[in-house]
Residue frames as qw, qx, qy, qz and C-alpha x, y, z in Angstrom:
[[0.634, 0.677, 0.170, 0.332, 1.23, 8.12, 7.92],
 [0.457, -0.770, 0.118, 0.429, 4.64, 9.50, 8.65],
 [0.612, -0.067, 0.432, 0.659, 7.73, 10.56, 6.83],
 [0.102, -0.094, 0.349, 0.927, 7.72, 12.67, 3.70],
 [0.180, -0.450, -0.716, -0.503, 4.13, 11.87, 2.70],
 [0.358, -0.685, -0.580, 0.256, 2.80, 12.78, 6.13],
 [0.287, -0.455, -0.042, 0.842, 4.74, 16.04, 6.11],
 [0.017, 0.088, 0.521, 0.849, 3.46, 16.96, 2.64],
 [0.262, -0.583, -0.725, -0.256, -0.14, 16.21, 3.61],
 [0.362, -0.672, -0.416, 0.495, 0.16, 18.33, 6.74],
 [0.224, -0.278, 0.179, 0.917, 1.79, 21.18, 4.81],
 [0.079, -0.290, -0.635, -0.711, -0.96, 21.14, 2.17],
 [0.335, -0.661, -0.670, -0.041, -3.71, 21.05, 4.79],
 [0.382, -0.622, -0.276, 0.625, -2.16, 23.82, 6.89],
 [0.206, -0.045, 0.315, 0.925, -1.84, 26.05, 3.83],
 [0.354, 0.375, 0.364, -0.776, -5.59, 26.63, 4.18],
 [0.519, 0.191, -0.559, -0.618, -6.61, 24.56, 1.21],
 [0.784, -0.127, 0.433, -0.427, -8.97, 21.68, 1.74],
 [0.915, 0.381, -0.088, -0.096, -7.51, 19.68, -1.13],
 [0.679, -0.470, 0.456, 0.332, -4.39, 17.57, -0.85],
 [0.460, 0.109, 0.615, 0.631, -4.27, 17.33, -4.66],
 [0.195, 0.533, 0.090, -0.819, -5.30, 20.71, -6.10],
 [0.703, 0.609, 0.252, -0.268, -7.32, 21.00, -9.26],
 [0.769, 0.177, 0.361, 0.498, -5.51, 20.02, -12.43],
 [0.192, 0.980, -0.025, -0.050, -3.45, 22.74, -13.98],
 [0.406, 0.751, -0.475, 0.214, 0.17, 23.77, -14.18],
 [0.459, -0.567, 0.620, -0.289, 0.89, 22.07, -10.86],
 [0.955, 0.081, 0.252, -0.136, 0.05, 18.68, -12.40],
 [0.729, 0.611, -0.237, 0.195, 2.93, 18.95, -14.87],
 [0.047, 0.710, -0.578, 0.400, 5.43, 19.93, -12.20],
 [0.721, -0.330, 0.512, -0.330, 4.23, 17.12, -9.91],
 [0.952, 0.296, 0.070, -0.034, 4.48, 14.61, -12.76],
 [0.513, 0.698, -0.404, 0.294, 8.02, 15.78, -13.54],
 [0.302, -0.621, 0.590, -0.418, 8.97, 15.55, -9.86],
 [0.867, -0.130, 0.404, -0.261, 7.55, 12.02, -9.56],
 [0.871, 0.474, -0.105, 0.070, 9.23, 10.85, -12.76],
 [0.263, 0.723, -0.527, 0.361, 12.60, 12.17, -11.53],
 [0.510, -0.476, 0.586, -0.411, 12.15, 10.52, -8.12],
 [0.953, 0.094, 0.230, -0.176, 11.13, 7.20, -9.68],
 [0.727, 0.594, -0.285, 0.192, 14.16, 7.26, -11.98],
 [0.016, -0.695, 0.583, -0.420, 16.44, 8.08, -9.07],
 [0.664, -0.289, 0.583, -0.367, 15.00, 5.14, -7.12],
 [0.095, 0.273, -0.888, -0.359, 15.41, 2.95, -10.24],
 [0.557, 0.282, 0.646, -0.440, 11.70, 2.08, -10.28],
 [0.158, 0.058, 0.791, 0.588, 10.47, 0.47, -13.46],
 [0.094, 0.681, 0.724, -0.062, 6.82, 1.39, -12.86],
 [0.128, 0.447, 0.219, 0.858, 5.63, 4.59, -14.47],
 [0.256, -0.573, -0.598, 0.498, 4.55, 6.95, -11.72],
 [0.078, 0.365, 0.228, 0.899, 2.61, 10.16, -12.13],
 [0.317, -0.232, 0.168, -0.904, -0.21, 12.32, -10.81],
 [0.790, -0.191, -0.293, -0.505, -2.87, 9.59, -10.88],
 [0.738, -0.007, -0.622, 0.261, -0.61, 7.05, -9.16],
 [0.166, 0.173, -0.497, 0.834, 0.11, 9.55, -6.39],
 [0.529, -0.223, 0.039, -0.818, -3.60, 10.27, -5.86],
 [0.849, -0.105, -0.452, -0.252, -4.43, 6.56, -5.83],
 [0.598, 0.069, -0.631, 0.489, -1.63, 5.75, -3.39],
 [0.083, -0.225, 0.371, -0.897, -2.63, 8.62, -1.12],
 [0.677, -0.212, -0.120, -0.694, -6.28, 7.53, -1.08],
 [0.851, -0.077, -0.517, -0.046, -5.57, 3.85, -0.40],
 [0.484, 0.106, -0.594, 0.634, -2.98, 4.53, 2.31],
 [0.228, -0.260, 0.256, -0.903, -5.16, 7.12, 4.00],
 [0.796, -0.213, -0.230, -0.517, -8.06, 4.67, 4.11],
 [0.816, -0.009, -0.548, 0.184, -5.82, 1.89, 5.41],
 [0.309, 0.149, -0.523, 0.780, -4.50, 4.16, 8.15],
 [0.111, -0.445, -0.776, 0.433, -8.06, 4.66, 9.38],
 [0.178, 0.205, -0.020, -0.962, -9.49, 7.74, 7.70],
 [0.521, 0.450, 0.663, -0.294, -13.14, 7.48, 6.78],
 [0.466, 0.337, 0.616, 0.538, -14.10, 7.46, 3.11],
 [0.083, 0.927, 0.361, 0.055, -16.01, 10.75, 3.38],
 [0.327, -0.844, 0.192, 0.380, -12.92, 12.61, 4.61],
 [0.520, -0.162, 0.612, 0.574, -10.72, 11.06, 1.90],
 [0.361, 0.651, 0.596, 0.302, -13.33, 12.07, -0.67],
 [0.037, -0.985, -0.147, 0.081, -13.20, 15.69, 0.46],
 [0.453, -0.653, 0.384, 0.470, -9.38, 15.75, 0.57],
 [0.484, 0.067, 0.677, 0.551, -9.28, 14.52, -3.03],
 [0.186, 0.307, -0.126, -0.925, -11.85, 17.09, -4.10],
 [0.059, -0.250, -0.900, -0.351, -14.45, 14.57, -5.21],
 [0.403, -0.113, 0.045, -0.907, -17.99, 15.91, -5.41],
 [0.860, -0.095, -0.225, -0.447, -19.52, 12.43, -5.40],
 [0.577, -0.503, 0.617, -0.183, -18.68, 9.75, -2.82],
 [0.942, 0.218, 0.252, -0.042, -19.02, 6.98, -5.42],
 [0.530, 0.761, -0.334, 0.167, -15.90, 8.35, -7.13],
 [0.162, -0.665, 0.653, -0.324, -13.92, 7.73, -3.95],
 [0.878, -0.153, 0.357, -0.280, -15.38, 4.25, -3.43],
 [0.814, 0.500, -0.291, 0.056, -13.09, 3.01, -6.21],
 [0.190, 0.620, -0.639, 0.414, -10.17, 3.49, -3.83],
 [0.610, -0.343, 0.529, -0.480, -11.91, 1.66, -1.00],
 [0.962, 0.189, 0.031, -0.196, -12.38, -1.37, -3.25],
 [0.599, 0.623, -0.469, 0.181, -8.65, -1.47, -3.87],
 [0.074, -0.577, 0.676, -0.452, -7.68, -2.32, -0.33],
 [0.736, -0.117, -0.661, -0.085, -7.75, -5.97, 0.73],
 [0.261, 0.093, -0.662, 0.697, -6.45, -4.96, 4.16],
 [0.395, -0.093, 0.226, -0.886, -9.73, -3.23, 4.97],
 [0.782, -0.047, -0.425, -0.454, -11.68, -6.29, 3.81],
 [0.624, 0.025, -0.725, 0.290, -9.61, -8.60, 6.03],
 [0.040, 0.099, -0.537, 0.837, -9.99, -6.27, 9.01],
 [0.584, -0.115, -0.037, -0.803, -13.76, -6.12, 8.55],
 [0.823, -0.052, -0.526, -0.207, -14.04, -9.91, 8.45],
 [0.513, 0.081, -0.681, 0.516, -11.66, -10.35, 11.39],
 [0.167, -0.196, 0.361, -0.896, -13.75, -7.93, 13.45],
 [0.709, -0.228, -0.368, -0.557, -16.80, -10.18, 13.22],
 [0.503, -0.422, 0.634, -0.408, -17.53, -12.11, 16.41],
 [0.249, 0.091, -0.953, -0.144, -17.36, -15.88, 16.45],
 [0.677, -0.145, 0.136, -0.709, -20.88, -17.23, 16.94],
 [0.007, -0.129, 0.990, -0.056, -21.20, -20.68, 18.33],
 [0.681, -0.091, -0.259, -0.679, -24.37, -22.52, 17.42],
 [0.453, -0.240, 0.787, -0.344, -25.46, -25.13, 19.90],
 [0.755, 0.230, 0.578, -0.209, -26.31, -28.49, 18.44],
 [0.514, 0.711, -0.335, -0.342, -24.58, -27.78, 15.15],
 [0.985, 0.073, 0.103, 0.115, -23.21, -30.91, 13.49],
 [0.283, -0.769, 0.472, 0.325, -19.44, -31.13, 13.47]]
């Protein structure tokens, strides 16, 4: 996870907070405004805001190899089942899990 997102995550973590997305409050409005401006500048038609940023962060972090428990704590979830929603969203992880299974040859199996 490099570039701007990686830098922002590192900055947030190094600022001695355990949450990448702080509790809702005044920061949510400023983040939403920032994301809306950036989306307009990039000529994106999709509406992007706080929730989209959290969802994208969670899915990408999982796909880049973080475990679900760590992602849960970074998002400030108190219950792991809340974070499992993000794990369900990633087909890449499903494909990797299936591809990691060994091929088992059964002797005498009909072809």
